[in-house]
N, C-alpha and C positions, 0 to 999 in steps of 0.2 A: 426971158421968163418962159418957163415951160407951160404947156397947155393946162396941166393939172398941178396943183400944189403937192399932192401926194398921189402916187400911182401904186396900188396894192395888188400884188399877184399871189394868188393861192395856187400852190401845186395841187392839181386835180388829176394827176396821172394814175393810171391803173396798170400795174405790172403783172407779169405772169403769176399764176397761182404759186404760193410758197415764197415769193419775193416780197419784201417789205415795200409798201407804197403808201402815199398820203391818203388814198381812197380807203385804206383800212381804218381810217379815223374820221370817216364821213366828211371828207374835204368839200365835196359839192354842197352839202347841207350847211357847213360852216361858212363857206363863201357866200351863199345866199343869205345867211343870217347877217353876216358883216355888211352886205349890200343894203339890207333892210335897215340896219342900225344907222348906217351912214346917211341914208335918205331921210330917216325919221328925225335925225339931228340937224337936218338942213345942210349937211356937209358935201352932198353930191353935186356934180356939175362942173362946167368949165371954170377953171381957176381954183377949183376946190379938190375933191377927192374922187378917184375912179377906182373901183374894185373889179378886178378881172380874174378869170380862170387862166391858168397857165398849164402847159404840158409839163413834162418832167423837168424839175429844177435841179435834179441830180443830187439831192440831199435827203432822200427818203429814209436813210438809216438814222437821221436825226429828226425825222418828221413826226407829225406833219409840219410842213413849213409854209411860211409866208415871207415875201420880201417886199419892203416898202421903199420906193424911189421917190425923190432923188437921193435920199439919205443912204440908200443901200443897206438898210437895216434888215437883218434876217431874224425872224421869230419862229418859235414853235408854240403850240397851244394844246390844251387838253380838252377844254370845254367852252361853252358860250360865255362864261364869266371871263375867261382869258381874252376872248374876242372883244367883249365889252371894254376891258381894260386897255387893249391896244387902240380901239376906236376912240375912247374917251381921252386917254393920255397922249398917245402919239398923234393921231389924226386930228383931234380937236385942239389939244393944247401944245403940241410940238415937243412933248417929253417922251424920250425913249423909255420903254418898259424893260429895264435891265434884267429882271428875273425871268423874262421869256425870250431874251435875246440869245441867238445861237453864236 
């Protein structure tokens, strides 16, 4: 058994000016929002969910991006409603959100 049921990585990379990157979509703010939602729902902690910042996940052209392990599910998002859906459906109920899947 892994230490966490779900480990969520938000690409929070900042590329050179003119290059697409996840930070162009407020990645740090969205990661902080996801962490707060996970904690508020009682999903955070050992054996549960961990939300982390990642360096470049090398999919910025499809971004912004999140990857959820151990399922290896890659997501994109537009706003906090998308983050809410990923947290509620995937992290809480174990259902992949196909409309946001990369």
